[in-house]
N, C-alpha and C positions, 0 to 999 in steps of 0.2 A: 906300307903293311912291309912289316917285320919275315923275314924269308926264313923257318928255325927246318932242318934237317928231318924227314920222316915226318911233317904235316901234309895235311890238303893245304893246295896253295893252290890252285886253279883247277875251273870245271869247264869243260870244252866240250860243244858241241856239231850234229853237225843239223844242215842246213840248205837246203837246198837253192833257194834265191837271198841271197842277201839280202837288200833291198827291202825288200818287203819283209822277212825279220831281224830288221833292224828298225824299220817302223811300227813293228810290231810291238815290240819291247821297251820305245822310248813313249810311245802314245798313252800304252799301258801302265808303262811300273816307271817311266822316268831315266830308263838308264839309258847311258851314252857311250860310243862308239868312237871306237882310231881303227878306220882301216890301215892294212898289212899289204899292200897287193891286189889284184881281185878273186884271192877264191878266199880270203881268211879276214874277219875283222876281231876286235877287241873287245868287252862290254866292263865297264864300268859301274860303281852306286849302285851297283843289286846286291851288297852285303858279302859279296865274296868275288872276286876276279874271276872272267872266263873269256870264251871265245866263242866263236862260229865259224867252223871251215864247212866252207861250198862241199856239197856231195850230188852226184845228178845219179846215184845209186839209190838202192833200197835203204830207207835209215832203220837196221836192227834195234841200235841199244844205240842211242842218238846222247850216249852222254859221258864222255872219259873224265877223268879224275885222274889227279895232274898231283904229285908231290914235288916235293926241294926233295932234293937232296945237292947238297956243294960238290962232293964227289962223285960221279959217276960210273969212272968203275969204279971203283970199293965197291960201290949201294948193290951195280950191275954182278957182281962177282958174289954178293950174298945172297940178291936172287935164288941165281943158280945152285948155290950151295943147298938152298932149302925151297928146291925143287921146283922153279919160277921155272918158266920156257920165256925167251925174247922172241917177239912174234914182232919188233922194228929195232934195230940197233942204234946203236948213238947216227945223230944225228943236228947239223945246224940246223940254227932258222933266226931267225931278226930276237934276238933279246938273248939267244944263251945256244943250249944243247940239248935232245930228253931222249927218251929211250922208251920204247913202251914194255911190256911184259905181261905172261896171263897170270895170274895163282894156281894153286896145284886141282879147283873147282874151275876155273878157266875164265874168271873174271878176268877183263883187259880194262889194266892200269898204266898212267906215263910218269916220269918224274922226270924233273926238268932240272940242271943248275944255269945262273949264267956266268961260272967260274970255269 
């Protein structure tokens, strides 16, 4: 899949039980999964790449839309310039780095980079 700046690239959901959620989506939709440790599993064969993060708390907004941008510092500064709020600063994860932000209406999204 091509990674293009400013494009939706990934969707991330919350799940209370990763084994149960994998079984559900595999049996119903034939999605395939790759585990990344005990708290994360990524899915494919769904039309859009995504994953499930284990969450023991209440799931209020279970979806996180993830955009791609090659230069995280550049796009982070642009978000701040236009009144966005950084909710989780840049951090590393297997495969890259990302950060989370809220837009002026309070919607939380994330941006990742493999650079």
